[in-house]
N, C-alpha and C positions, 0 to 999 in steps of 0.2 A: 861349327860345333853342333852336334845333334844331341840335345838335352831332353831326357825323359825322366822327370821326377817321379818318385814313388807315390807322391800325393801333392795336391795343390790346395792352398787355402783360397777358396773362391769367394767367400763372403765372411764378414766379421762385424761385430758390434760390441763396443766396450761400454761398460757401466762403471764409472769411478765413484761408487758409493762408499760406504764404510769399509768394505773390502773389495778391491778391484775384481771385476769379473768379465768374462767374454762369452759371447755366443759365436761359434764358428760353424761354417759350412765347409767341409773338407771333401774334395773330389778324389776318390781312390778307385781304381779299376772301373772307371766310368760310372761310379755310383756316388751320389751326393749323400754325405753323412752329416747330420746336424748334431752338434755337441755343445756343452756348456761347462765352464769351470771357473773357479775362483783362484786367486793367488795373492802373493804379497805385492805384486805390481802387475802391469799389463803383460809384460813379457813372460812372467812366471805363470800367469793365468793361461796364456797360449800354450806354454810348455806343458802344463798339467793337462790341458784338454787334448793335446796331441798324444801324450803318453797314455792317457786313460782310453781314448777312442781307438788308437791303433795298436795298443799293447806293446809299445816299444819302450826300451829303457836306454837312457843316455843322460849325460851330464853336460849342461851348457857351460863350456869353458871360456868362450870368447864371443862377445857381441859388441861390434863397433859400428857407428854410423858416421858418415862423412858426406858433406855437401860437395857436389861437383860443379858448383857455380856460386855466384854472389847475389843472385836475386831470387825472388819468390818462385820463379818458374824453373829454377835449376833442379836437375835430377839429384837424387841422393843414392848413396851406396851403403848397403848394410852387409857386413861380413860376419859370418857365424862359424864358430868351431865347436863341435860337439865330440865328446869322448864316449865310446861304446865298446865294450868287450876288449879293452886295452888298445884300441885304435882311435886315431883322430880323423874326423871327417870335416870337410870345409864346404861352406856354401857362400854364395854371393848373390845379392839382389840389387838390380838397378831399377829404381822406381821413383815416382813422385810421392808415393805412399809407402813409408818404410815398414809398416806393419804387415804388408802383404808379402809373404815369403814363401819359397818353395824349399823342400827338403829332398835331397838325393842321397841315398845310402848305397 
C-alpha cells in the first residue's frame, strides 16, 4: 500500500494544566507548521489545533485504542473515524505512541 497523508504530526508536547493544551508541529507540503491549542482533553486540543491550522472542518465520530500485545513493548492501534461534508473517513495508526497520528482525506 502506498500511503500519502495530507499532513503528518511530526512533534507534539502536551501540558495537562488547568486546561489541557498541546504544541504541535505539523508537516504539510514539505513545510513545518508550529501551532498551539487548548481543549477539554488532549485529543480535543489536537483536533482544535488541526482545524485551526489547516482550516479543515470535521467531527470526530470514532476514536478507539487497542493494545496489540500484553507487555509494555507491545504496539498499539488507534482507529479514527471523522465525518466531513456528509461522508465518513477512516484512519488507522500502529505505533508505540498513540498520540502520533496521520490524517488522510
